[in-house]
Backbone bond lengths (Angstrom), bond angles and torsions (degrees), N, CA, C in turn:
res aa  C-N    CA-C-N  psi(-1)  N-CA   C-N-CA  omega(-1)  CA-C   N-CA-C  phi
1 M - - - 1.449 - - 1.523 111.37 -
2 E 1.323 117.20 -29.33 1.467 119.84 179.58 1.519 111.26 -61.00
3 D 1.331 117.25 -39.50 1.460 120.61 177.73 1.521 111.08 -62.17
4 A 1.331 116.64 -39.98 1.464 120.49 179.13 1.526 110.40 -63.71
5 Y 1.340 117.67 -44.38 1.468 120.85 177.37 1.529 110.63 -59.89
6 K 1.318 115.56 -45.64 1.464 119.52 -178.72 1.523 110.79 -60.67
7 R 1.325 117.07 -43.64 1.473 120.20 178.53 1.523 111.21 -64.28
8 M 1.325 116.64 -39.62 1.465 120.19 179.87 1.520 111.05 -66.61
9 I 1.313 116.50 -41.67 1.469 120.40 178.96 1.523 110.21 -65.53
10 D 1.318 117.11 -45.14 1.472 120.70 177.46 1.518 111.03 -60.00
11 Y 1.327 116.15 -43.51 1.471 119.95 -179.79 1.522 111.03 -63.59
12 A 1.328 116.09 -43.08 1.468 119.82 179.20 1.523 110.65 -62.71
13 R 1.320 117.05 -44.29 1.464 120.60 -179.12 1.527 110.95 -62.88
14 E 1.329 116.98 -42.94 1.455 121.24 -175.51 1.525 113.45 -79.21
15 N 1.331 118.28 -26.91 1.457 120.42 -173.75 1.525 114.32 -116.18
16 F 1.329 116.73 -51.96 1.459 118.99 -173.64 1.515 112.98 -72.05
17 F 1.321 117.84 -44.98 1.459 119.52 -177.36 1.534 112.02 -60.76
18 P 1.330 119.16 -47.18 1.472 118.12 178.07 1.528 112.59 -63.02
19 E 1.336 117.70 -37.93 1.467 120.99 -179.98 1.521 111.58 -67.27
20 A 1.325 117.23 -37.34 1.461 121.27 -176.08 1.519 111.83 -68.85
21 G 1.319 117.03 -28.95 1.465 119.51 -178.45 1.510 111.00 58.98
22 N 1.322 116.26 -126.43 1.463 121.20 -178.57 1.522 113.56 -92.07
23 R 1.317 117.72 2.63 1.466 120.57 -179.87 1.532 111.11 -70.46
24 K 1.309 113.82 151.25 1.462 120.12 173.66 1.530 108.15 -66.07
25 I 1.333 116.80 134.66 1.456 122.30 178.32 1.519 108.69 -102.24
26 G 1.323 116.22 135.33 1.454 121.21 176.08 1.515 110.43 -128.68
27 L 1.310 116.22 144.02 1.459 122.39 174.81 1.519 108.21 -109.32
28 V 1.323 116.37 129.96 1.457 121.73 179.35 1.517 108.19 -126.80
29 A 1.318 117.07 126.90 1.466 121.05 179.79 1.515 110.53 -102.34
30 I 1.334 114.53 143.81 1.444 121.09 168.34 1.527 105.61 -82.32
31 P 1.349 118.37 135.72 1.464 120.25 -173.89 1.529 114.67 -52.14
32 N 1.281 114.34 172.24 1.469 126.11 -176.08 1.515 109.00 79.91
33 D 1.314 118.58 -127.08 1.455 120.17 -174.93 1.521 113.42 -69.51
34 G 1.332 118.45 -21.69 1.461 120.98 176.82 1.520 111.65 -58.68
35 R 1.320 115.51 -30.94 1.465 121.45 178.13 1.530 110.88 -63.74
36 L 1.324 116.55 -40.12 1.463 120.64 178.90 1.524 111.20 -67.24
37 V 1.317 116.10 -40.95 1.465 120.44 177.69 1.525 109.36 -63.26
38 L 1.335 116.55 -40.85 1.462 121.93 179.97 1.523 111.38 -57.67
39 E 1.318 117.02 -45.19 1.464 120.49 -178.05 1.522 110.97 -60.52
40 G 1.320 116.81 -44.49 1.460 120.08 -179.86 1.513 112.72 -68.72
41 L 1.322 116.40 -44.91 1.460 120.21 -177.30 1.521 112.81 -72.72
42 G 1.322 116.47 -36.38 1.463 119.98 -176.74 1.511 112.85 -53.62
43 Q 1.309 116.44 -49.92 1.462 119.92 -178.63 1.520 111.60 -69.25
44 E 1.335 116.78 -43.01 1.474 120.68 179.54 1.520 111.28 -59.61
45 L 1.326 117.14 -45.18 1.465 120.31 -177.91 1.528 111.43 -72.34
46 T 1.327 117.20 -33.20 1.464 120.27 174.64 1.525 109.86 -61.82
47 D 1.327 116.01 -43.53 1.468 120.06 178.45 1.525 110.99 -61.86
48 L 1.327 117.38 -41.61 1.473 121.27 179.18 1.523 111.71 -66.79
49 A 1.334 116.00 -41.61 1.459 119.95 -176.30 1.525 112.08 -73.47
50 G 1.327 116.56 -26.48 1.451 120.04 -179.11 1.518 113.01 83.84
51 N 1.317 117.68 2.05 1.460 121.84 174.53 1.531 108.24 -148.50
52 P 1.320 117.82 157.33 1.467 120.49 -175.05 1.529 112.40 -60.66
53 I 1.312 115.61 136.64 1.457 121.70 173.86 1.522 106.83 -106.12
54 A 1.332 115.97 125.90 1.456 121.28 -178.11 1.526 109.97 -67.61
55 T 1.322 116.57 141.04 1.456 121.35 179.67 1.526 110.08 -128.88
56 G 1.314 115.96 160.01 1.454 121.03 177.31 1.511 110.75 -173.72
57 V 1.330 115.30 172.86 1.462 122.28 179.26 1.524 107.83 -122.70
58 I 1.327 116.36 134.79 1.462 121.17 178.45 1.526 109.16 -106.54
59 E 1.304 116.51 122.31 1.470 121.81 177.68 1.519 108.15 -82.18
60 N 1.321 116.71 122.61 1.458 120.08 -176.04 1.525 114.00 -113.57
61 T 1.312 118.38 0.76 1.463 122.52 -172.74 1.522 112.52 -53.62
62 F 1.315 117.66 -46.74 1.459 120.35 -173.51 1.525 112.69 -83.52
63 N 1.322 117.57 -1.30 1.455 121.41 176.36 1.519 111.81 -100.72
64 R 1.318 117.72 -6.44 1.468 120.87 -178.69 1.522 110.26 -72.83
65 D 1.323 116.43 150.52 1.463 120.88 178.89 1.527 112.65 -95.38
66 D 1.332 117.33 2.88 1.459 120.51 -175.35 1.530 113.42 -121.60
67 N 1.333 117.34 22.98 1.464 118.71 -175.38 1.527 113.76 -117.78
68 G 1.303 118.10 5.87 1.457 120.55 179.08 1.515 114.66 88.16
69 Y 1.340 117.90 -3.44 1.465 120.54 177.69 1.525 111.52 -93.33
70 G 1.318 116.90 -1.45 1.459 120.70 176.18 1.513 113.96 68.58
71 G 1.314 118.10 25.58 1.460 120.12 178.68 1.521 112.83 70.84
72 K 1.335 117.60 20.46 1.463 121.30 178.07 1.518 109.09 -58.53
73 R 1.308 116.52 123.19 1.461 120.98 -173.11 1.525 110.30 -92.17
74 T 1.306 114.80 100.94 1.452 121.67 -177.66 1.521 109.30 -136.43
75 I 1.323 116.76 133.14 1.462 120.42 174.96 1.524 107.48 -79.06
76 K 1.304 116.08 130.45 1.457 121.40 -178.33 1.522 110.70 -110.09
77 P 1.341 116.97 162.75 1.465 121.38 -176.25 1.524 115.38 -58.55
78 N 1.321 118.54 -21.35 1.465 119.91 -179.02 1.521 112.78 -75.67
79 T 1.330 117.57 -6.10 1.457 120.19 173.71 1.517 107.45 -77.32
80 T 1.327 115.61 121.48 1.466 120.04 -177.49 1.522 110.01 -126.09
81 I 1.310 115.46 59.62 1.460 120.46 175.82 1.521 105.58 -104.08
82 G 1.315 115.74 104.46 1.455 120.77 -174.57 1.517 113.13 -98.46
83 Y 1.327 117.10 31.38 1.456 120.53 179.44 1.523 109.01 -144.75
84 N 1.319 115.92 158.87 1.454 122.35 179.76 1.531 108.58 -75.27
85 I 1.329 116.87 121.18 1.463 119.56 -177.56 1.532 112.87 -89.35
86 D 1.315 117.83 -5.44 1.468 119.90 179.70 1.521 110.77 -57.87
87 D 1.319 115.70 132.14 1.459 125.37 175.92 1.537 113.59 60.87
88 T 1.341 117.73 19.89 1.470 120.38 177.15 1.527 110.22 -91.17
89 Y 1.290 114.93 164.63 1.459 123.28 172.86 1.527 105.04 -100.52
90 L 1.329 116.69 101.12 1.461 121.38 -174.77 1.523 111.82 -97.09
91 I 1.307 115.41 138.57 1.454 122.50 172.67 1.528 105.70 -114.04
92 M 1.335 116.09 112.18 1.453 121.62 -179.54 1.527 108.44 -93.02
93 I 1.329 116.80 123.28 1.460 122.65 -172.86 1.526 110.39 -107.40
94 D 1.321 115.26 131.04 1.459 122.07 176.05 1.523 107.66 -131.28
95 S 1.311 116.66 144.69 1.460 119.08 -179.28 1.522 112.03 -78.96
96 V 1.340 116.94 -34.43 1.463 121.22 -178.07 1.515 109.57 -142.18
97 H 1.331 116.54 134.79 1.461 121.83 173.42 1.516 107.49 -108.00
98 E 1.333 116.15 123.86 1.461 118.67 179.45 1.520 109.59 -124.31
99 T 1.326 117.99 -72.17 1.462 120.30 -177.75 1.520 112.67 -101.65
100 G 1.325 117.27 -17.95 1.461 120.72 -177.07 1.516 113.40 94.16
101 R 1.327 117.45 -4.32 1.465 119.86 -178.03 1.524 112.39 -66.04
102 S 1.327 117.48 -40.66 1.472 119.53 178.63 1.519 110.80 -64.11
103 A 1.321 116.55 -42.51 1.462 120.18 179.08 1.523 110.85 -63.00
104 A 1.328 116.93 -46.08 1.467 120.59 -178.97 1.525 111.37 -63.11
105 S 1.334 117.11 -45.53 1.463 119.11 -179.43 1.526 111.53 -67.36
106 S 1.324 117.09 -32.16 1.470 120.29 177.06 1.524 110.68 -68.60
107 L 1.312 117.11 -38.66 1.473 120.11 176.28 1.523 110.74 -62.05
108 H 1.324 117.00 -42.70 1.470 120.08 177.09 1.528 110.58 -61.30
109 A 1.329 116.95 -43.96 1.461 120.71 179.72 1.530 110.98 -63.40
110 L 1.331 117.31 -39.10 1.476 120.61 178.04 1.519 111.12 -62.59
111 M 1.332 117.23 -39.17 1.462 120.40 -178.95 1.519 111.91 -65.75
112 D 1.330 116.87 -23.57 1.466 120.13 174.55 1.531 111.72 -71.44
113 L 1.334 116.78 -17.91 1.467 121.44 -177.81 1.518 113.80 -97.84
114 G 1.315 117.41 -19.96 1.459 119.83 -177.66 1.514 111.37 160.02
115 R 1.318 115.17 -168.85 1.458 121.45 -177.61 1.521 110.77 -125.91
116 P 1.337 116.60 93.01 1.460 119.49 175.78 1.528 110.44 -65.23
117 H 1.302 116.36 155.64 1.471 120.94 175.28 1.519 109.93 -67.98
118 T 1.343 116.18 -45.03 1.452 122.80 -176.43 1.526 108.85 -143.65
119 I 1.332 116.55 142.99 1.465 121.02 171.49 1.522 106.98 -126.64
120 K 1.311 115.97 121.49 1.460 122.54 175.36 1.524 107.68 -108.63
121 Y 1.317 115.71 142.97 1.466 121.76 -177.84 1.518 108.63 -107.02
122 M 1.330 116.54 120.43 1.452 121.86 179.52 1.522 108.15 -117.53
123 V 1.329 116.20 126.28 1.462 120.29 -176.51 1.533 108.99 -128.62
124 V 1.331 114.91 143.22 1.462 120.46 -179.23 1.521 110.65 -78.80
125 A 1.343 117.97 -43.24 1.463 120.94 -176.64 1.527 109.95 -141.56
126 E 1.317 115.86 148.44 1.455 121.11 176.82 1.520 108.34 -118.74
127 R 1.333 115.50 131.79 1.458 120.15 -179.66 1.518 112.92 -99.28
128 G 1.320 118.10 -17.16 1.461 120.60 -179.30 1.515 111.85 71.91
129 G 1.313 116.67 71.89 1.468 122.05 -179.75 1.508 112.95 -78.31
130 H 1.315 115.36 -159.47 1.463 120.41 -174.96 1.498 110.61 -78.28
């Protein structure tokens, strides 16, 4: 896992920081293992940036189309984004990409909170779903 963190940090430094320019950078994790990745990356990227990078978790359960809730778009208490995401450069972190449903539902949930300037998707592993 250390190699994955190192690659993610290097990628963020080489790609995300130059793209973000002077915009506020935020890290948002998709629940479960994305939360663990967020904790490790948040501090590392804050150290690289030289100023605090806002972090949070986006709850996507009720935005999914495969859970029996019919994609009902509701913000739930597990969302812990304590900053304004409007016009920010957001990096959405997921531990595993398989079908894309978690990413899609998380994007819908983020749009209920505001309008970031940019959202980049960073994933630790890809399983190659359907």
